[in-house]
Each structure stands twice: as C-alpha cells, then as structure tokens.
N, C-alpha and C positions, 0 to 999 in steps of 0.2 A: 937762136937755138942753143941750148946748153951743150957745152963740150962734153958733158957727162953721158951724152947719148950713146947707147950701145945697141947693137943689132944681134938678134938671134937668128941662126940659119934655119932654113925650112926643115921641119920634121913632118914626114908624110906629106899631107896636102896643105899645110900652113907654111907660109914663107917667113917673113920677118916680123919681129915684135919690137917696138921701140920702148925703151925703158929709161927711167930716171931723168926726166926732162924738167926744166925750170918752168915755173908758173902753171904747172899742171896741164900743159898742152902737149900734143903728140902730132908729129907731121905725118903725112900720108906716105907710106912706103908700100911695096908690093905685099898684099895680103893683110894690111892693117888700115886703120881709118883715123881720121883726125878727130880728136876729142871735141873740137869745136863744131865740126860739120856733121860728124857721124857718118860720112860717106866713105865707102871702101871699094877698092879694086881687088877682087879675089877670084880665084878659080871657081867654077860652078861646084856647089855642094861642099866647098871647104869652109871651115870656120875662120873668122877674122878676129884678131885681138887688138884692142887699144889699151895702152897702159899709161898711167900718170902717177907721180908722187902725190900723196894725199896728206898724211899726218903721221907723227910718231906714235907707236904703240897701238897699231890697229889690231882688232880682234875679230869682230864679226860684222856682218851687214844684213840688211833686210830691205826689200823693195815695197814701196807703197804705190799700188795702182791708183788709188784714189787721188793722191797728191802728186804722182809722178816724181817721186823722191826716193833716193837711196839713203837709208839711215845706216850709220856706222858708229861703232864704239871704239874708244881709245882709252888706254890706261898705261901709264909709264911707271916702272919701278916696282919695288916691293914695299910692304907696309912700313911706315905709313905712306900710302899713295896720295900724293898731293896734286898730281897732274892726270886728269881724266876728262873726257868730253863725249857728249852725244852729238854726232855730226849730221847735219842735213846737207846732202850732196846732190848736185845736179847730175843726173845719170847721163846726160848728153855731153856736157863739157867736162865732167869728172872734177868739178871744182866745188869747194865748200861754200854753201849758201849761208849757213848759220852754224854756230857752235854753242852748245849749252853745257854748262858746268854743273855736275851733280852737287847736291848740298854738302856742306862741311859737316863732318861727324866729330871732329876733335879740334877745337879752336887752338889748343896749345901747340899741336903739331901741324895744323893746316890740312890734316887728312880729309879726303872727300869720300863720298859713297861711290867708289869707282865702278864704272860700267864695263861689262865684258860681253855677255850674250845679248842678243837683241831679236825682237819680233815685232811685227806691225799688226795692229788691229784697225783695219780700215772701216769696220762697221761703227766703231765708237771714236775713230780718229785719234787713236792713242798709239804710243810706242811703249813696249814692255822691255825691260832690261834685267839681266841678272847681275847682282852686285856680289861677286864671288867672295871678296875679302870680308864683306860684312854679313854673309849668310842671309841675304835677303833678295827680294825682287822689287823693282820700282816701276812706276807708271808715269809717263810724260805725255803732254799734249802735243799732237802733231802740228796743230795750228800755231801755237805760241812757244812750244818748248818748255812750258811750265812743268815743274815737278809736281805731280798730283798726289802720289802716295808712295810709301815704302812699306812692303809687306814682309815681316821677319820670319824667322824659323825655317829657312831653307838652307840647310848646312852645305857650305861650299857650292852654292847655286851655280850651275854651269850653263845650262841652256833653257830657253823658254820658247814655246810655240803656241800660237793662238788658234782656237777653233771658233771662228766667227759665228757659225751656224748654231752652236750650242752655248755661246756666250761664256767660253771658258779659256783661260790661259793656263797652260801646264808648264811646270818648272821641274827640272831635275836637281835633286840634292845629292851630289856626288859624295858628300861627307858622311851621310848616314843611311844611304840606300833608299831615299824617299823619292816619290813622284807626287807632286802636289798640284791641285787644280784650284784656281781662283776665279770668282765671278768677275767677268770683264765689265759689268755694269756697276756693281757695288764694291768691288775689290776685296770681298770677303772670301775666306777660304771655304771651298766646297767639298773637297775630297783630299785625303792623304793616304797613300799606300806606302808602307815601309817593308822592304825586303832585306832581312838581315844578311850582312856580308856582301850585298850587291854594291856596285859602283856605277849608277846610272849617269850617262853623259849626254849623247845626242838624243833628240826627240823628233818624232813625226806623228801627225794625227790624221786619222781617217775622218774627213769632215762630213761624210755621210753617216757613219755609225757613231762617231764620237770617240772611238777607241784610240788610245794613244800607245805608241811603241817607244820604249826607251832602250837604247843600246847599253848593255851591261858590260863595261870594259873588262872587268876581271872575270866575269862569269861566262864569257863567250856565248852570250845569248841575248835575246830580246825579252824585255819585260812587257807583257801585254796587259794594259789596264783599261777596262771598260768603265765608263761613268756609271753603269747600272749594276755592275758586279761587285761583290764585297771583296773578293780575293783576286789577285793577278794570276795570269798564266804565263808560261815560259816557252820560248821557241828557240831552238838552236840557231846560232849564227856562226860567223867565221872566227878566226883567231885574233882577239883583241878588237872587237867592234867598238868604235868611238863615235860614229855618226851614222844616222839612218835616214832613209828617204823612202817614199812609197810610189808605186806605179799609179797611173791615173785612175785605174779601176779599184785600187786599194787592196788587190789580192796578193801583191808581191811587195816585199821589202828589199831594199838594197842597203848593205852595211859597208862602210869604209872600215876595213880591218887593219888597224895600225900595225899590229905585230906581224901580220902576214904580208902586208904590202899589196893588198888585193881588195876587190869588191866582191861580196857574196850576194847571190841571188837567192832569196828566201821565199818559199811558197808558204804563205800564211795559213792556208787552209789545211795543207798536209803537214805543216809545222816541220819543214825540213829544208836544208840547203840544197838547191838543185845545181848550182854552178859556183865556182870560185875563179875569178878572172884576175890574174896579176896586173897591177896598174903601176906600182912604184913604191919604193921604201917609204914607210911612214905615212901611208894613206890616212888622211886626217879628216876630210870632210866630203860628203856626197850629196848630190842633188839630182833631181830628174827633170828632163825637158819634156813636158806633157805634149808638146807639139809633135815631136819625133819619137818619143818613147825612149830616147837615149839617156844614159846615165853618165854624169860627170863626176870625177873624183879628183880632189886636190891632193897631190903627193908632196909631202914636205921635203924629204931628202933630195930628190932630183929637181925640185923647183918647177913642177909642171902640172898641167891638168890633163887627165886622160878621159877621152870620150869613148864610151863603151856601148856596143849593141848588146843588150842583155838577153835577147832572144837567141842570137847566134853565139853569144859568149865570146865575142871578139872585140879587140881594140880598134876603133875606127880612126881616131886621131890622137896624137900626143902634142899638146900645145905648151910651149915654154911660157913661164911667167917669171916673176922675180923669185929670189930665194925665199924659202920658207913660206909657201902659201898656207894660209891659216883657216880660211873659211870660204865657202862657195854658196851662192844663192842663185836661183834661176827664176826668171819671170818673162813670159811672152817670147820665148825663143832666144832670150839674152841671159847670159850668165855674168855675175859679178863676183870677182875673186879679190880678197884682200890678203896681202902678204905681210911678212915681218922682215923684209929685206934690208930696210934702213939705207937704201941706195939713192934716195933723193938728194938734191943739192944741199938741203939742210938736215940730212939724216932721216927724211921721211920714209915711212913704209909706203907701198904702192897699192893702187886699186887697178884692176884689169877688167875691161868689159869685153865679153866674148859674144859675137854674133854666131850662134850655133848653126853649123851647116846641116844640110839635109842629106 
C-alpha cells in the first residue's frame, strides 16, 4: 500500500475515502470499496466512494453500457499540446485497459489533436471527443480505438453529447456561440445554430424529442435548440451556468452554476428557475441519477460532490473527492468523477467511483 494514502473523515453519511494510491488500487475502509472487488461496507442508504490515481491531465469521462467501459480524456499543457490520450478504463478496477493517442497535427512541434470533452455512441460503437485547441470534433472506434474522423469548424469546442435515437452528436462551440449537430452515421454536419455573444459550454439532450440544451455561461441562460426548429429559444438559468443535465422525464433541467456555487432547478415548460440550491464554490459539472432522481454536482473549490434532492431542494450528502473535481457522469446508479488533483504517486489525477445511495 502506498504511503501516500490519505483518509477523509465522514461528512454526513459517508465515512472515509481513500486517495492517491499506487497501482490504481484502493483498500476497503469504512464506507468505501476495493477497486478490485467492487465490494463495500456502508451504512444503509449512504453513498460509497472508491478513488484511484489514473493519469495526468484528466478532463472528462463517459460510460459505455455496450462495452462496460469508462472512456476518459487527458491533455497536458498549453499549445503546442504534445501529450494527450483517449483512455479506455475498466470501471470495476479503475485501471487503464488501453490508451489511444490522437493524431499529430504538427510534425515540427509534435503537437497532437488533443482531446478534452467526450461522449459515447453505443448505437454505432464510437467515441466522440472535442478537440478544444484545434476547434474540432473527432470520432474514434470503441472496438479498436482507431481515429475515424476529424470534423472542423467548432470554435473552442467544449462539450459533445450523443442522441442515439436521432443519430446526432451535438457539440458546443464556446468560441463563437455555436451549437452544431453531426450525423453519427456519416459524420456530416446536419445543423448549426449561432447565437451572437453567447458562450455555450455544457450540453444535455432530450432523447425523446431530440431537443438539446446548452448552458450559456455568460448569458445566465439555457439555449434550447430543436432539430426541427430554425431558431433557438432561451430559458433563464442561474448565475454562471457551465453544465446542464435533465430529469428522466425531460421536463426539468439542472444547471451547475459556477459563479453562484449552486445548482438551479429549471422548469423547461414554464421557462423559469424554481429553486437554487447552494452546493459549493465553483460548481463545475452536474449529472442526474435516473434511478433515484437525485442530482450530483462536482464542486471545484471545496473538492467534493454534492448529492441533492431536487424536489425538496435539500442537500442529501456531501462526498469528499480529490482536489479540483472536473467532471461527473452517472450510469446505472454509479457516478464517475475525474479530478485534477495531481496527488497520485507519479502526479496523476484521480478517478472516483461513487455508488449512489438511496
């Protein structure tokens, strides 16, 4: 066991979280689980957290139900970025199964098409990434990791989300206020909406209607884009919305409000904010657990994840993670959080697996 192990004390109903361990393994302690066994001892209804160092420069992750794989992106440094990878991670052991390097874009400097945002298309067995520095989106094979395509003209591409039902991948162009849709079969551009002065960041899609919602960081609103409407519509959000998620029925949106340090509950039909629930300074990423209806928010400054009951407007749990949690994704009652803590034995950032309590 690495001597770098540190324990966090119980906050509400969660007890200890093990951090920064060698070889990506985590021992069993009260309220946590082994990354190798996945078993946990925890109080009824409490969440349990498993943590392990993964790689330097983590940004986002996405879970593939088809392949039972967690995909994660890494990029280190400023342009020219020469170190970047698309990681195929075992969600049970939290160890890297394979690492794929993006294509080189400049032979003279060794710069690569660095990957940042990520989304999974299980229908076509692909992974989509945003290549923020290159202003593009890329597509990779889930089966082989092969780079299949680079799709340009998405200025400062930040996030991507896949609508498998309608065969579309939507990307946010933070640099020029665009929301762009690509055909997931042909990789051709299908729709482009530009909102002058907007700064779209996080994305969520209603997979029944095909409507996509983009958090407008500077505009304190959601940009609502229907694949069938010519023009977008706008819905108020909280102060500094940077990430957005939807309820299971698609009637409610939740925004992580970076400036406010809160999550906003947005009634999409009434186009109004119904609640604002403080979660922590620098709220950066939000996801919903469709099993329980709870909302999870990664808070960058305090280094934790807040579990919220959006109906009651209350905080259910606060779960310590590593410093600077950067992104959260939820699948089948389990959340995966990547941070930018750099506390691993070789300076790796961490991945945290959270079994969400009921």
